[in-house]
C-alpha positions as a Markdown table, in Angstrom:
| # | Residue | x | y | z |
|---|---|---|---|---|
| 1 | Unk | 0.1 | -0.2 | 0.0 |
| 2 | Unk | 1.3 | 3.3 | -0.5 |
| 3 | Unk | 1.9 | 6.1 | 1.7 |
| 4 | Unk | 0.7 | 9.4 | 1.0 |
| 5 | Unk | 4.3 | 11.0 | 1.3 |
| 6 | Unk | 5.1 | 8.2 | -2.0 |
| 7 | Unk | 1.4 | 9.1 | -3.9 |
| 8 | Unk | 2.4 | 12.9 | -3.7 |
| 9 | Unk | 5.8 | 12.3 | -5.0 |
| 10 | Unk | 4.3 | 11.3 | -8.3 |
| 11 | Unk | 2.0 | 13.5 | -8.4 |
| 12 | Unk | 2.6 | 16.6 | -11.6 |
| 13 | Unk | 0.9 | 19.9 | -11.2 |
| 14 | Unk | 1.3 | 22.7 | -12.7 |
| 15 | Unk | 0.2 | 26.4 | -11.9 |
| 16 | Unk | -0.9 | 25.1 | -9.0 |
| 17 | Unk | 2.1 | 22.8 | -7.1 |
| 18 | Unk | 3.0 | 26.2 | -4.9 |
| 19 | Unk | -0.6 | 27.1 | -3.9 |
| 20 | Unk | -1.3 | 23.8 | -3.1 |
| 21 | Unk | 2.0 | 23.0 | -1.0 |
| 22 | Unk | 0.6 | 23.7 | 2.5 |
| 23 | Unk | -2.1 | 21.4 | 1.5 |
| 24 | Unk | 0.2 | 18.6 | 0.5 |
| 25 | Unk | 2.4 | 18.7 | 3.7 |
| 26 | Unk | -0.2 | 18.5 | 5.7 |
| 27 | Unk | -1.6 | 15.8 | 3.8 |
| 28 | Unk | 1.8 | 13.8 | 4.0 |
| 29 | Unk | 2.3 | 14.6 | 7.6 |
| 30 | Unk | -1.4 | 13.8 | 9.0 |
| 31 | Unk | -0.3 | 10.2 | 8.2 |
| 32 | Unk | 2.1 | 10.7 | 10.9 |
| 33 | Unk | 0.5 | 12.4 | 13.1 |
| 34 | Unk | -2.6 | 9.9 | 13.0 |
| 35 | Unk | 0.1 | 7.2 | 13.9 |
| 36 | Unk | 1.3 | 8.9 | 16.4 |
| 37 | Unk | -1.4 | 10.7 | 18.3 |
| 38 | Unk | 0.4 | 13.2 | 21.2 |
| 39 | Unk | -2.1 | 15.4 | 24.0 |
| 40 | Unk | -0.5 | 18.6 | 23.4 |
| 41 | Unk | 1.3 | 20.6 | 25.7 |
| 42 | Unk | 0.0 | 24.0 | 26.5 |
| 43 | Unk | 2.3 | 27.0 | 28.0 |
| 44 | Unk | 0.5 | 30.3 | 29.6 |
| 45 | Unk | 3.5 | 34.1 | 30.7 |
| 46 | Unk | 2.1 | 36.0 | 32.2 |
| 47 | Unk | 4.3 | 39.0 | 32.7 |
| 48 | Unk | 4.3 | 42.0 | 35.1 |
| 49 | Unk | 6.1 | 44.9 | 36.0 |
| 50 | Unk | 7.4 | 46.3 | 38.9 |
| 51 | Unk | 8.3 | 43.1 | 41.0 |
| 52 | Unk | 6.4 | 40.3 | 42.7 |
| 53 | Unk | 7.0 | 41.0 | 45.9 |
| 54 | Unk | 8.1 | 37.6 | 47.6 |
| 55 | Unk | 6.5 | 38.0 | 50.5 |
| 56 | Unk | 3.0 | 38.8 | 50.0 |
| 57 | Unk | 2.7 | 35.0 | 48.0 |
| 58 | Unk | 4.2 | 32.9 | 51.3 |
| 59 | Unk | 1.5 | 31.1 | 52.5 |
| 60 | Unk | 0.8 | 31.9 | 56.3 |
| 61 | Unk | 3.7 | 30.7 | 58.3 |
| 62 | Unk | 6.2 | 29.7 | 55.6 |
| 63 | Unk | 9.7 | 31.6 | 54.9 |
| 64 | Unk | 12.2 | 31.9 | 52.3 |
| 65 | Unk | 15.5 | 32.5 | 52.3 |
| 66 | Unk | 17.0 | 30.5 | 54.6 |
| 67 | Unk | 19.6 | 28.4 | 54.4 |
| 68 | Unk | 18.1 | 25.0 | 53.5 |
| 69 | Unk | 15.1 | 24.1 | 51.0 |
| 70 | Unk | 11.7 | 24.5 | 52.6 |
| 71 | Unk | 8.9 | 21.8 | 50.8 |
| 72 | Unk | 5.4 | 21.9 | 52.7 |
| 73 | Unk | 2.5 | 20.7 | 51.3 |
| 74 | Unk | -0.2 | 24.0 | 50.8 |
| 75 | Unk | -3.2 | 21.6 | 52.2 |
| 76 | Unk | -4.1 | 22.8 | 55.2 |
| 77 | Unk | -2.2 | 26.2 | 54.5 |
| 78 | Unk | -4.3 | 29.9 | 54.2 |
| 79 | Unk | -2.6 | 31.4 | 51.1 |
| 80 | Unk | -1.2 | 34.8 | 50.6 |
| 81 | Unk | -3.7 | 37.4 | 50.9 |
| 82 | Unk | -5.3 | 38.5 | 47.6 |
| 83 | Unk | -4.3 | 34.9 | 46.4 |
| 84 | Unk | -7.7 | 33.9 | 47.1 |
| 85 | Unk | -8.8 | 34.0 | 43.3 |
| 86 | Unk | -6.1 | 30.6 | 43.1 |
| 87 | Unk | -8.4 | 28.8 | 46.2 |
| 88 | Unk | -10.4 | 26.5 | 43.5 |
| 89 | Unk | -6.5 | 25.0 | 42.2 |
| 90 | Unk | -4.7 | 24.5 | 45.1 |
| 91 | Unk | -4.1 | 21.3 | 44.8 |
| 92 | Unk | -2.5 | 22.2 | 40.8 |
| 93 | Unk | -0.6 | 25.2 | 42.8 |
| 94 | Unk | 3.4 | 25.6 | 43.2 |
| 95 | Unk | 4.8 | 28.8 | 44.8 |
| 96 | Unk | 8.3 | 28.5 | 43.7 |
| 97 | Unk | 10.8 | 31.1 | 45.8 |
| 98 | Unk | 14.1 | 31.1 | 46.2 |
| 99 | Unk | 15.4 | 31.2 | 42.3 |
| 100 | Unk | 18.0 | 34.1 | 41.8 |
| 101 | Unk | 18.3 | 36.0 | 38.0 |
| 102 | Unk | 21.9 | 37.7 | 39.0 |
| 103 | Unk | 22.8 | 36.9 | 35.5 |
| 104 | Unk | 20.1 | 39.4 | 33.9 |
| 105 | Unk | 20.5 | 43.3 | 34.8 |
| 106 | Unk | 18.6 | 44.6 | 37.5 |
| 107 | Unk | 16.9 | 47.6 | 37.8 |
| 108 | Unk | 13.3 | 48.5 | 36.6 |
| 109 | Unk | 13.0 | 45.6 | 34.5 |
| 110 | Unk | 15.2 | 43.1 | 32.7 |
| 111 | Unk | 13.4 | 43.1 | 29.2 |
| 112 | Unk | 14.4 | 39.8 | 27.5 |
| 113 | Unk | 16.9 | 38.2 | 30.5 |
| 114 | Unk | 13.2 | 37.6 | 32.6 |
| 115 | Unk | 12.4 | 34.6 | 30.6 |
| 116 | Unk | 15.9 | 34.6 | 29.2 |
| 117 | Unk | 18.3 | 34.3 | 32.3 |
| 118 | Unk | 21.4 | 36.6 | 30.4 |
| 119 | Unk | 21.7 | 40.3 | 30.1 |
| 120 | Unk | 19.2 | 42.3 | 28.3 |
| 121 | Unk | 19.0 | 46.1 | 28.0 |
| 122 | Unk | 16.2 | 48.4 | 27.1 |
| 123 | Unk | 17.1 | 49.0 | 23.8 |
| 124 | Unk | 19.2 | 45.9 | 23.0 |
| 125 | Unk | 18.3 | 42.6 | 20.8 |
| 126 | Unk | 17.9 | 39.5 | 22.5 |
| 127 | Unk | 20.9 | 38.0 | 22.4 |
| 128 | Unk | 19.1 | 34.2 | 22.5 |
| 129 | Unk | 15.6 | 33.0 | 22.8 |
| 130 | Unk | 13.4 | 33.3 | 25.4 |
| 131 | Unk | 12.2 | 30.2 | 26.8 |
| 132 | Unk | 8.4 | 31.4 | 26.1 |
| 133 | Unk | 10.1 | 31.7 | 22.3 |
| 134 | Unk | 11.8 | 28.3 | 22.7 |
| 135 | Unk | 8.3 | 26.4 | 23.6 |
| 136 | Unk | 6.8 | 27.9 | 20.9 |
| 137 | Unk | 9.2 | 26.6 | 18.5 |
| 138 | Unk | 8.6 | 23.4 | 19.7 |
| 139 | Unk | 5.6 | 22.5 | 20.4 |
| 140 | Unk | 4.0 | 24.6 | 17.3 |
| 141 | Unk | 1.2 | 25.3 | 15.9 |
| 142 | Unk | -0.9 | 27.6 | 13.5 |
| 143 | Unk | 0.5 | 30.5 | 15.9 |
| 144 | Unk | 3.9 | 29.0 | 16.9 |
| 145 | Unk | 3.9 | 32.0 | 19.5 |
| 146 | Unk | 0.5 | 34.6 | 20.8 |
| 147 | Unk | 1.7 | 37.8 | 22.8 |
| 148 | Unk | -1.0 | 39.9 | 23.8 |
| 149 | Unk | 0.0 | 43.1 | 25.8 |
| 150 | Unk | -2.3 | 45.8 | 28.1 |
| 151 | Unk | -1.8 | 49.3 | 26.4 |
| 152 | Unk | -3.8 | 51.9 | 26.4 |
| 153 | Unk | -5.7 | 51.3 | 23.3 |
| 154 | Unk | -3.8 | 53.3 | 20.7 |
| 155 | Unk | -1.0 | 50.6 | 19.8 |
| 156 | Unk | -1.3 | 48.2 | 17.8 |
| 157 | Unk | 1.7 | 45.3 | 17.5 |
| 158 | Unk | 4.5 | 46.5 | 20.0 |
| 159 | Unk | 7.5 | 44.7 | 20.7 |
| 160 | Unk | 8.2 | 45.7 | 24.6 |
| 161 | Unk | 11.3 | 43.3 | 25.0 |
| 162 | Unk | 10.0 | 40.6 | 26.8 |
| 163 | Unk | 10.2 | 37.4 | 23.7 |
| 164 | Unk | 12.3 | 36.4 | 21.4 |
| 165 | Unk | 12.6 | 33.0 | 19.7 |
| 166 | Unk | 16.2 | 33.5 | 18.8 |
| 167 | Unk | 19.0 | 35.5 | 18.3 |
| 168 | Unk | 17.9 | 39.2 | 17.3 |
| 169 | Unk | 15.0 | 37.9 | 16.9 |
| 170 | Unk | 12.0 | 39.4 | 19.0 |
| 171 | Unk | 8.8 | 38.6 | 18.8 |
| 172 | Unk | 5.7 | 40.9 | 18.3 |
| 173 | Unk | 2.9 | 41.8 | 21.2 |
| 174 | Unk | -0.7 | 42.9 | 20.1 |
| 175 | Unk | -2.3 | 45.9 | 22.3 |
| 176 | Unk | -5.3 | 46.8 | 21.4 |
| 177 | Unk | -8.0 | 43.8 | 22.0 |
| 178 | Unk | -9.7 | 44.3 | 18.7 |
| 179 | Unk | -7.0 | 43.8 | 16.7 |
| 180 | Unk | -5.7 | 40.8 | 18.2 |
| 181 | Unk | -9.2 | 39.3 | 18.1 |
| 182 | Unk | -8.9 | 40.1 | 14.2 |
| 183 | Unk | -5.7 | 38.5 | 13.7 |
| 184 | Unk | -6.6 | 35.2 | 16.0 |
| 185 | Unk | -10.0 | 34.8 | 15.1 |
| 186 | Unk | -11.3 | 37.4 | 12.2 |
| 187 | Unk | -11.7 | 34.6 | 10.2 |
| 188 | Unk | -15.1 | 33.2 | 11.8 |
| 189 | Unk | -16.2 | 36.6 | 12.7 |
| 190 | Unk | -20.6 | 37.3 | 12.9 |
| 191 | Unk | -20.1 | 40.5 | 10.7 |
| 192 | Unk | -19.0 | 43.8 | 10.9 |
| 193 | Unk | -15.2 | 45.6 | 10.4 |
| 194 | Unk | -13.4 | 43.0 | 12.1 |
| 195 | Unk | -14.4 | 40.6 | 9.7 |
| 196 | Unk | -14.3 | 42.8 | 6.5 |
| 197 | Unk | -10.5 | 43.5 | 7.5 |
| 198 | Unk | -9.2 | 39.9 | 7.9 |
| 199 | Unk | -11.1 | 39.1 | 4.2 |
| 200 | Unk | -9.6 | 42.6 | 2.9 |
| 201 | Unk | -6.1 | 41.3 | 4.4 |
| 202 | Unk | -6.2 | 38.1 | 2.7 |
| 203 | Unk | -6.9 | 39.6 | -0.8 |
| 204 | Unk | -4.0 | 41.9 | -0.2 |
| 205 | Unk | -2.1 | 38.5 | 0.5 |
| 206 | Unk | -2.8 | 36.6 | -2.4 |
| 207 | Unk | -2.4 | 39.8 | -4.3 |
| 208 | Unk | 1.3 | 40.2 | -3.2 |
| 209 | Unk | 2.2 | 36.4 | -3.5 |
| 210 | Unk | 1.1 | 36.5 | -7.3 |
| 211 | Unk | 3.0 | 40.0 | -8.1 |
| 212 | Unk | 6.2 | 38.0 | -6.8 |
| 213 | Unk | 5.8 | 35.4 | -8.3 |
| 214 | Unk | 5.5 | 37.2 | -11.5 |
| 215 | Unk | 8.4 | 39.7 | -10.6 |
| 216 | Unk | 10.6 | 36.5 | -10.0 |
| 217 | Unk | 10.0 | 35.4 | -14.0 |
| 218 | Unk | 11.8 | 38.7 | -15.3 |
| 219 | Unk | 14.5 | 38.3 | -13.1 |
| 220 | Unk | 17.8 | 36.2 | -13.0 |
| 221 | Unk | 18.7 | 32.7 | -11.2 |
| 222 | Unk | 20.5 | 35.3 | -8.1 |
| 223 | Unk | 17.4 | 37.7 | -8.0 |
| 224 | Unk | 15.1 | 35.0 | -8.0 |
| 225 | Unk | 16.6 | 33.2 | -5.1 |
| 226 | Unk | 16.4 | 36.6 | -3.0 |
| 227 | Unk | 12.8 | 36.6 | -3.8 |
| 228 | Unk | 12.1 | 33.5 | -3.1 |
| 229 | Unk | 12.5 | 34.5 | 1.0 |
| 230 | Unk | 9.6 | 36.9 | 0.5 |
| 231 | Unk | 7.2 | 34.3 | -1.4 |
| 232 | Unk | 7.6 | 32.1 | 1.6 |
| 233 | Unk | 7.0 | 34.7 | 4.0 |
| 234 | Unk | 3.9 | 35.6 | 2.3 |
| 235 | Unk | 2.4 | 32.1 | 1.8 |
| 236 | Unk | 3.6 | 31.4 | 5.5 |
| 237 | Unk | 1.0 | 33.3 | 5.9 |
| 238 | Unk | -2.0 | 32.2 | 3.5 |
| 239 | Unk | -1.1 | 29.3 | 5.2 |
| 240 | Unk | -1.9 | 30.1 | 8.8 |
| 241 | Unk | -4.8 | 32.0 | 7.1 |
| 242 | Unk | -5.7 | 28.6 | 4.7 |
| 243 | Unk | -5.2 | 26.2 | 8.3 |
| 244 | Unk | -7.9 | 28.8 | 9.9 |
| 245 | Unk | -10.1 | 28.4 | 7.8 |
| 246 | Unk | -10.2 | 24.5 | 8.1 |
| 247 | Unk | -10.6 | 25.2 | 11.6 |
| 248 | Unk | -14.1 | 27.4 | 11.1 |
| 249 | Unk | -16.2 | 25.5 | 13.4 |
| 250 | Unk | -14.4 | 24.5 | 16.9 |
| 251 | Unk | -12.9 | 28.7 | 16.6 |
| 252 | Unk | -16.6 | 29.4 | 16.1 |
| 253 | Unk | -17.4 | 27.1 | 19.5 |
| 254 | Unk | -14.8 | 28.8 | 21.6 |
| 255 | Unk | -13.6 | 32.0 | 20.5 |
| 256 | Unk | -14.4 | 34.6 | 23.0 |
| 257 | Unk | -17.5 | 37.0 | 22.6 |
| 258 | Unk | -16.3 | 40.4 | 21.5 |
| 259 | Unk | -18.1 | 42.0 | 24.3 |
| 260 | Unk | -17.5 | 46.3 | 25.2 |
| 261 | Unk | -14.3 | 45.6 | 27.1 |
| 262 | Unk | -12.8 | 45.3 | 23.7 |
| 263 | Unk | -13.3 | 49.3 | 23.0 |
| 264 | Unk | -13.4 | 50.0 | 26.9 |
| 265 | Unk | -11.5 | 53.7 | 27.9 |
| 266 | Unk | -9.9 | 51.8 | 30.2 |
| 267 | Unk | -6.9 | 49.2 | 30.2 |
| 268 | Unk | -8.1 | 47.0 | 32.8 |
| 269 | Unk | -10.7 | 46.1 | 30.1 |
| 270 | Unk | -8.5 | 45.1 | 27.6 |
| 271 | Unk | -6.5 | 43.2 | 29.8 |
| 272 | Unk | -9.4 | 41.3 | 30.6 |
| 273 | Unk | -10.3 | 40.8 | 26.7 |
| 274 | Unk | -6.5 | 39.3 | 26.3 |
| 275 | Unk | -7.1 | 37.2 | 29.2 |
| 276 | Unk | -10.3 | 35.8 | 27.6 |
| 277 | Unk | -8.5 | 35.5 | 23.7 |
| 278 | Unk | -5.6 | 34.0 | 25.4 |
| 279 | Unk | -7.7 | 31.2 | 26.9 |
| 280 | Unk | -9.4 | 30.5 | 23.4 |
| 281 | Unk | -6.2 | 30.4 | 21.2 |
| 282 | Unk | -4.9 | 27.5 | 23.7 |
| 283 | Unk | -8.8 | 25.6 | 23.6 |
| 284 | Unk | -8.9 | 26.1 | 19.9 |
| 285 | Unk | -5.4 | 24.5 | 19.2 |
| 286 | Unk | -4.5 | 27.8 | 17.0 |
| 287 | Unk | -1.3 | 28.2 | 19.5 |
| 288 | Unk | 0.3 | 26.0 | 22.5 |
| 289 | Unk | 2.5 | 29.3 | 24.4 |
| 290 | Unk | 0.8 | 32.4 | 24.6 |
| 291 | Unk | 2.7 | 35.3 | 26.4 |
| 292 | Unk | 0.5 | 38.3 | 28.0 |
| 293 | Unk | 2.6 | 41.2 | 29.2 |
| 294 | Unk | 0.4 | 42.7 | 31.9 |
| 295 | Unk | 1.7 | 45.9 | 31.9 |
| 296 | Unk | 4.8 | 48.1 | 31.5 |
| 297 | Unk | 6.1 | 50.9 | 33.8 |
| 298 | Unk | 3.6 | 53.3 | 32.2 |
| 299 | Unk | 0.9 | 51.3 | 32.4 |
| 300 | Unk | -2.7 | 52.4 | 34.0 |
| 301 | Unk | -5.1 | 50.3 | 36.3 |
| 302 | Unk | -7.2 | 53.4 | 36.4 |
| 303 | Unk | -10.1 | 50.9 | 35.9 |
| 304 | Unk | -9.2 | 49.2 | 39.6 |
| 305 | Unk | -9.8 | 52.9 | 40.7 |
| 306 | Unk | -5.8 | 53.3 | 41.2 |
| 307 | Unk | -4.7 | 56.5 | 39.8 |
| 308 | Unk | -1.4 | 56.9 | 40.1 |
| 309 | Unk | 0.9 | 54.8 | 37.1 |
| 310 | Unk | 2.7 | 51.2 | 37.5 |
| 311 | Unk | 6.2 | 53.1 | 37.7 |
| 312 | Unk | 4.7 | 56.1 | 40.3 |
| 313 | Unk | 2.8 | 53.2 | 42.4 |
| 314 | Unk | 6.7 | 51.4 | 42.9 |
| 315 | Unk | 8.2 | 54.7 | 44.1 |
| 316 | Unk | 5.5 | 54.6 | 47.2 |
| 317 | Unk | 2.5 | 56.9 | 45.5 |
| 318 | Unk | -1.0 | 55.9 | 47.0 |
| 319 | Unk | -4.5 | 56.4 | 45.4 |
| 320 | Unk | -6.9 | 58.1 | 46.8 |
| 321 | Unk | -7.5 | 56.0 | 50.3 |
| 322 | Unk | -5.2 | 53.0 | 49.1 |
| 323 | Unk | -1.4 | 53.2 | 50.1 |
| 324 | Unk | 1.0 | 52.4 | 47.1 |
| 325 | Unk | 1.4 | 48.7 | 48.9 |
| 326 | Unk | -2.6 | 48.5 | 48.6 |
| 327 | Unk | -2.4 | 49.4 | 45.3 |
| 328 | Unk | 0.4 | 46.6 | 44.4 |
| 329 | Unk | -1.7 | 44.2 | 46.3 |
| 330 | Unk | -4.9 | 45.0 | 44.5 |
| 331 | Unk | -3.0 | 44.7 | 40.9 |
| 332 | Unk | -1.6 | 40.9 | 42.0 |
| 333 | Unk | -5.4 | 40.3 | 42.8 |
| 334 | Unk | -6.6 | 41.4 | 39.7 |
| 335 | Unk | -4.4 | 39.1 | 38.2 |
| 336 | Unk | -5.1 | 36.8 | 39.9 |
| 337 | Unk | -8.6 | 36.7 | 38.8 |
| 338 | Unk | -7.9 | 37.0 | 35.0 |
| 339 | Unk | -5.6 | 33.7 | 35.5 |
| 340 | Unk | -8.3 | 31.6 | 37.4 |
| 341 | Unk | -10.8 | 32.2 | 34.9 |
| 342 | Unk | -8.2 | 31.0 | 32.4 |
| 343 | Unk | -7.9 | 27.8 | 34.4 |
| 344 | Unk | -11.4 | 27.6 | 34.9 |
| 345 | Unk | -12.3 | 27.5 | 31.2 |
| 346 | Unk | -9.1 | 25.2 | 30.9 |
| 347 | Unk | -10.8 | 22.4 | 33.4 |
| 348 | Unk | -13.9 | 22.4 | 31.7 |
| 349 | Unk | -13.0 | 21.1 | 28.5 |
| 350 | Unk | -12.2 | 17.3 | 28.3 |
| 351 | Unk | -8.9 | 15.9 | 26.9 |
| 352 | Unk | -8.0 | 12.6 | 27.2 |
| 353 | Unk | -8.9 | 10.9 | 30.8 |
| 354 | Unk | -8.7 | 14.5 | 32.0 |
| 355 | Unk | -9.4 | 18.0 | 30.8 |
| 356 | Unk | -7.3 | 21.2 | 29.6 |
| 357 | Unk | -5.9 | 22.3 | 32.4 |
| 358 | Unk | -4.7 | 19.0 | 32.6 |
| 359 | Unk | -1.7 | 19.4 | 29.6 |
| 360 | Unk | -1.3 | 23.0 | 31.0 |
| 361 | Unk | 1.3 | 24.7 | 32.7 |
| 362 | Unk | 0.7 | 28.5 | 34.2 |
| 363 | Unk | 3.5 | 30.7 | 34.9 |
| 364 | Unk | 2.9 | 34.1 | 36.7 |
| 365 | Unk | 6.8 | 36.2 | 37.2 |
| 366 | Unk | 8.1 | 39.7 | 37.4 |
| 367 | Unk | 10.0 | 40.9 | 34.3 |
| 368 | Unk | 12.3 | 42.8 | 37.5 |
| 369 | Unk | 12.2 | 39.8 | 39.7 |
| 370 | Unk | 10.8 | 40.8 | 43.2 |
| 371 | Unk | 11.0 | 44.8 | 43.6 |
| 372 | Unk | 10.7 | 47.9 | 41.9 |
| 373 | Unk | 14.3 | 48.5 | 41.9 |
| 374 | Unk | 15.1 | 44.7 | 42.0 |
| 375 | Unk | 18.9 | 43.4 | 42.7 |
| 376 | Unk | 17.3 | 40.2 | 40.7 |
| 377 | Unk | 18.7 | 37.5 | 43.9 |
| 378 | Unk | 15.3 | 36.9 | 44.3 |
| 379 | Unk | 13.2 | 35.6 | 41.7 |
| 380 | Unk | 9.6 | 34.3 | 42.5 |
| 381 | Unk | 7.5 | 32.4 | 40.5 |
| 382 | Unk | 3.6 | 31.6 | 41.1 |
| 383 | Unk | 3.0 | 28.5 | 38.9 |
| 384 | Unk | -0.1 | 26.6 | 38.1 |
| 385 | Unk | -0.5 | 22.9 | 36.6 |
| 386 | Unk | 1.3 | 20.1 | 36.0 |
| 387 | Unk | 1.8 | 18.8 | 32.3 |
| 388 | Unk | 0.2 | 15.2 | 32.4 |
| 389 | Unk | 2.0 | 14.9 | 36.0 |
| 390 | Unk | 5.7 | 15.6 | 34.5 |
| 391 | Unk | 5.9 | 18.9 | 36.8 |
| 392 | Unk | 5.7 | 18.2 | 40.4 |
| 393 | Unk | 3.6 | 21.4 | 41.2 |
| 394 | Unk | 0.6 | 20.3 | 43.2 |
| 395 | Unk | -0.1 | 22.0 | 45.8 |
| 396 | Unk | 3.4 | 22.7 | 46.6 |
| 397 | Unk | 5.1 | 25.9 | 48.6 |
| 398 | Unk | 9.1 | 25.1 | 47.1 |
| 399 | Unk | 12.0 | 27.5 | 48.5 |
| 400 | Unk | 15.0 | 27.0 | 47.5 |
| 401 | Unk | 18.7 | 28.4 | 50.2 |
| 402 | Unk | 18.7 | 32.0 | 50.0 |
| 403 | Unk | 21.0 | 34.0 | 48.0 |
| 404 | Unk | 24.3 | 34.2 | 49.1 |
| 405 | Unk | 24.2 | 31.0 | 51.8 |
| 406 | Unk | 26.2 | 28.3 | 50.7 |
| 407 | Unk | 23.7 | 25.6 | 49.5 |
| 408 | Unk | 22.7 | 28.2 | 46.4 |
| 409 | Unk | 22.9 | 27.3 | 43.2 |
| 410 | Unk | 19.4 | 27.4 | 42.0 |
| 411 | Unk | 18.4 | 30.1 | 39.3 |
| 412 | Unk | 16.2 | 31.6 | 36.7 |
| 413 | Unk | 18.0 | 29.2 | 34.2 |
| 414 | Unk | 17.5 | 25.8 | 35.9 |
| 415 | Unk | 14.0 | 26.6 | 36.1 |
| 416 | Unk | 13.5 | 27.4 | 32.7 |
| 417 | Unk | 15.6 | 24.3 | 31.9 |
| 418 | Unk | 13.6 | 22.5 | 33.7 |
| 419 | Unk | 10.1 | 23.7 | 31.6 |
| 420 | Unk | 12.5 | 22.5 | 28.7 |
| 421 | Unk | 12.5 | 18.6 | 29.8 |
| 422 | Unk | 8.9 | 18.7 | 31.2 |
| 423 | Unk | 7.9 | 19.8 | 27.5 |
| 424 | Unk | 9.7 | 16.9 | 26.2 |
| 425 | Unk | 12.8 | 19.7 | 24.4 |
| 426 | Unk | 15.3 | 18.7 | 27.5 |
| 427 | Unk | 18.7 | 21.2 | 27.6 |
| 428 | Unk | 21.6 | 21.3 | 29.5 |
| 429 | Unk | 20.5 | 24.2 | 30.5 |
| 430 | Unk | 18.6 | 27.0 | 29.4 |
| 431 | Unk | 20.6 | 31.3 | 29.4 |
| 432 | Unk | 23.4 | 31.8 | 30.9 |
| 433 | Unk | 24.6 | 30.9 | 34.4 |
| 434 | Unk | 26.0 | 33.1 | 37.5 |
| 435 | Unk | 29.6 | 32.7 | 37.6 |
| 436 | Unk | 29.1 | 34.4 | 41.2 |
| 437 | Unk | 28.1 | 32.0 | 43.1 |
| 438 | Unk | 29.6 | 28.6 | 41.5 |
| 439 | Unk | 31.3 | 27.4 | 38.7 |
| 440 | Unk | 28.8 | 26.5 | 35.6 |
| 441 | Unk | 29.0 | 22.3 | 35.9 |
| 442 | Unk | 26.9 | 23.1 | 39.0 |
| 443 | Unk | 24.1 | 25.4 | 37.7 |
| 444 | Unk | 23.2 | 23.2 | 35.1 |
| 445 | Unk | 20.6 | 21.5 | 34.5 |
| 446 | Unk | 16.7 | 21.4 | 35.8 |
| 447 | Unk | 15.3 | 21.4 | 38.8 |
| 448 | Unk | 15.6 | 17.7 | 40.5 |
| 449 | Unk | 12.8 | 18.2 | 43.3 |
| 450 | Unk | 10.6 | 19.1 | 40.3 |
| 451 | Unk | 11.0 | 16.4 | 38.3 |
| 452 | Unk | 9.2 | 13.3 | 38.3 |
């Protein structure tokens, strides 16, 4: 019996060869996919600014920063104030303390370093892939990576220097909820400007691809080879559209509802819309990796009643009767509410012998460790999910020895290495070691306490 691949090799096409190439590739690959089914692995990275204060996520009675590992169950303990939204997922939750990131630039933000574990500045290009970009290339889908960022509504696409798929290859983030919806779900919009824009964009891509092919015929060999890169880019975009058209049923069932919050004057409503789209993107399978940049130093949480910008709050500004710390607590609780809602949606979708949340990891982290002006000696994380049991994160408080202690050699690089391992794409070490705390060989490998 001939395989799909051998059948396609015998097919001779004329002008339709290029247009049908995406279909032919998927047709050939579908044979292997059918033979080797695998449950998808999903990651959601939620990145905030101005630090994730370590002491404010410690459960009652638990402390970090000592000279030995603290490894305790969350069962029966009281979660920190503001973490109540995560209570329904207590048995899927891990609070991770004691990791350092001194290989990064401290200060207001570590930029690409926060997810890459290497030095990076505000205006520098990424030196290597960040963990979300790396995983998105290893777990590809229609959109390998979806980046969403809270803005003021005036921005379209931004490059906040947070995520990268490789050296000098930073990843874009959608700021405007309406434009993000058009990009992700415009193919199934019920009508109106969003759908018209989607169709118009598709027509433009088709026309530009045709123009490139016409131009190729008029150029010498060297020029035709250069145009191949441009044509490949447009064909990739068109292939994406073809895939989305083929996913109409699942997209219609799970696409978020476009409500007033997509056009709201409050950026907090925009952030809610982004979390809605992130959940839908993961549920529909159009991506397996999402990064939400909740805010930067110029962001406003006026929708929560906080009038100063994030930067001012970080420097101690109050808002009405709320102190600076009250504002920070409220912002953090707002984030946890949004994360909890995503987790609830994933938990409600059956998958295999369980549900989609079983095969997902959500990581909440700051782009500058634990303080507004960080030193990167403490980089707290809140983790929800265990990726099908591969990550030992169920109902756990894990605090590694504090920076400067004799037993401290655990960094954010080890944590990212751990995520690579549980995703089935192991590496020896992700990012750059911190040579101030020991030799490179002492910092390689994943966090063994977290692997099954």
